[in-house]
C-alpha positions in Angstrom: -93.6 -143.5 -22.1 -92.8 -143.6 -18.4 -93.9 -140.4 -16.8 -91.0 -140.5 -14.0 -88.1 -140.8 -16.5 -89.8 -137.8 -18.8 -90.1 -135.5 -15.8 -86.7 -136.5 -14.4 -85.5 -135.9 -18.1 -87.2 -132.2 -18.6 -86.4 -131.3 -14.8 -83.3 -132.3 -15.3 -82.5 -130.2 -18.4 -84.2 -127.3 -16.7 -81.5 -127.8 -13.9 -78.7 -127.9 -16.5 -79.7 -125.2 -19.0 -80.1 -122.4 -16.4 -78.2 -120.1 -14.7 -78.8 -117.5 -12.4 -81.1 -119.1 -10.0 -84.7 -119.9 -9.8 -86.3 -116.8 -11.0 -83.9 -117.3 -14.3 -85.7 -121.0 -15.1 -89.2 -119.9 -14.9 -89.3 -119.2 -18.8 -87.9 -122.7 -19.2 -90.2 -124.1 -16.6 -93.2 -122.6 -18.4 -92.0 -123.3 -21.6 -91.5 -127.3 -20.7 -94.1 -127.9 -18.1 -97.3 -125.5 -19.6 -96.5 -125.3 -23.0 -94.6 -128.6 -24.1 -96.2 -131.3 -21.9 -99.4 -129.5 -20.2 -98.7 -130.7 -17.0 -100.1 -127.5 -15.7 -101.8 -124.5 -16.7 -100.4 -120.8 -16.8 -102.7 -120.1 -14.2 -101.5 -122.9 -12.0 -97.8 -122.1 -12.6 -98.5 -118.6 -11.6 -100.0 -119.9 -8.3 -97.2 -122.3 -7.7 -94.8 -119.2 -8.7 -96.2 -117.4 -5.5 -96.5 -120.3 -3.3 -92.9 -121.5 -4.2 -91.5 -117.9 -3.2 -93.2 -118.1 -0.1 -92.0 -121.3 1.0 -88.4 -121.7 2.6 -86.0 -123.6 0.4 -84.8 -123.3 -3.2 -87.4 -121.5 -5.6 -86.5 -124.1 -8.7 -86.7 -127.1 -6.1 -89.9 -126.3 -4.7 -91.6 -125.6 -8.2 -90.4 -129.1 -9.2 -91.7 -130.5 -5.8 -95.0 -128.9 -6.5 -95.4 -129.9 -9.7 -94.1 -133.5 -9.5 -96.6 -133.9 -6.5 -99.5 -132.9 -8.9 -98.3 -135.6 -11.4 -97.7 -138.4 -9.0 -97.6 -137.4 -5.4 -94.7 -138.0 -3.2 -92.7 -140.2 -5.9 -93.6 -137.4 -8.6 -92.0 -134.9 -5.6 -89.3 -136.8 -5.1 -88.2 -137.8 -9.0 -88.8 -133.9 -9.8 -86.8 -132.4 -6.9 -83.8 -134.9 -7.6 -83.9 -134.1 -11.1 -83.8 -130.3 -10.5 -81.1 -130.2 -8.0 -78.6 -133.2 -9.5 -77.1 -130.8 -12.5 -76.1 -128.2 -9.9 -74.8 -130.8 -7.2 -72.5 -131.9 -10.1 -71.5 -128.5 -11.2 -70.6 -127.4 -8.1 -69.2 -130.2 -7.1 -66.9 -130.4 -10.3 -66.1 -126.7 -9.8 -65.0 -127.2 -6.2 -62.8 -129.8 -7.4 -60.9 -128.1 -9.6 -61.5 -124.2 -9.1 -58.3 -123.4 -7.6 -56.5 -124.3 -11.3 -58.3 -121.5 -13.0 -59.7 -119.0 -10.3 -57.3 -116.5 -11.7 -57.7 -117.4 -15.2 -58.5 -113.8 -17.0 -60.8 -115.6 -19.8 -63.0 -117.4 -17.1 -63.3 -114.1 -15.2 -64.8 -112.5 -18.5 -66.9 -115.3 -18.9 -68.6 -114.5 -16.1 -68.6 -111.1 -16.2 -70.5 -111.6 -19.6 -73.2 -114.1 -17.8 -74.2 -111.7 -15.1 -76.2 -109.5 -18.0 -77.7 -112.3 -19.7 -78.8 -113.5 -16.6 -80.7 -110.1 -15.6 -82.6 -110.3 -18.7 -83.6 -113.8 -18.2 -84.6 -112.7 -14.6 -86.7 -109.6 -16.2 -88.5 -111.5 -19.0 -90.6 -113.9 -17.0 -90.8 -110.9 -14.4 -92.8 -108.9 -17.0 -94.6 -112.1 -18.4 -95.9 -112.8 -14.7 -96.8 -109.6 -14.2 -98.7 -109.6 -17.1 -100.3 -113.0 -16.1 -100.8 -111.9 -12.6 -102.6 -108.8 -14.4 -100.9 -106.1 -12.7 -101.0 -102.6 -14.9 -100.8 -98.6 -14.2 -103.5 -99.0 -11.6 -102.0 -101.3 -9.5 -98.2 -101.6 -10.4 -97.7 -99.5 -7.1 -97.7 -102.6 -4.6 -94.8 -104.7 -6.3 -92.9 -101.6 -6.6 -93.6 -100.7 -3.1 -93.0 -103.9 -1.6 -89.8 -103.9 -3.4 -89.0 -100.5 -2.0 -89.8 -101.4 1.5 -87.7 -104.6 1.3 -84.8 -102.5 -0.3 -84.5 -99.2 1.4 -86.4 -99.5 4.7 -84.9 -103.1 5.1 -88.6 -104.9 6.0 -88.3 -107.9 6.2 -89.5 -109.6 3.2 -91.8 -112.6 5.5 -93.4 -109.4 6.9 -94.3 -108.6 3.0 -95.8 -112.1 2.2 -97.6 -111.9 5.5 -99.3 -108.6 4.7 -99.8 -109.4 0.7 -101.6 -112.5 2.2 -103.8 -111.1 4.4 -104.7 -108.1 2.0 -105.5 -110.4 -0.5 -107.5 -112.6 1.6 -109.6 -109.4 2.7 -109.9 -108.0 -1.0 -111.1 -111.7 -2.0 -113.4 -112.0 0.4 -115.0 -108.6 1.3 -114.1 -105.9 -1.5 -113.7 -108.1 -5.0 -117.4 -108.6 -6.1 -118.3 -112.0 -6.8 -119.5 -113.3 -10.1 
């Protein structure tokens, strides 16, 4: 099978069926990329997620670019990023064209209210899976909680958190963690 068509179809599907942003796409990306197609490993995906969160831009597009690049360099990255972005572009274009016709519709408003809790669940499940894969446990769970509280309650810039975490991770890996 043509790898470009296969990756385009897969990432188009991911972009088409996921609501709630990039984080809600994680379980679908994991299933398609790691389990179904075996284009990357669980650990590689975890690393890509960390990198994608640190890079500017749309999270899901960043992930798709990294995977596409891994598979077929620049052409693969272009293919997967277009496939991921195209469904959202089409849907937003259609909504923009017709939104004025149904923005006051109570059924549409009820549908959006019903989608919100499902999106929370779609984000919570991969968060717990990623925490498990990153070996976050009761001994070190204070780190992500502290970072989230620093951003939310104290207004610390997420960029500062990323920089501090990167430096701390480097120091820990280089000087503290025993080498095997």
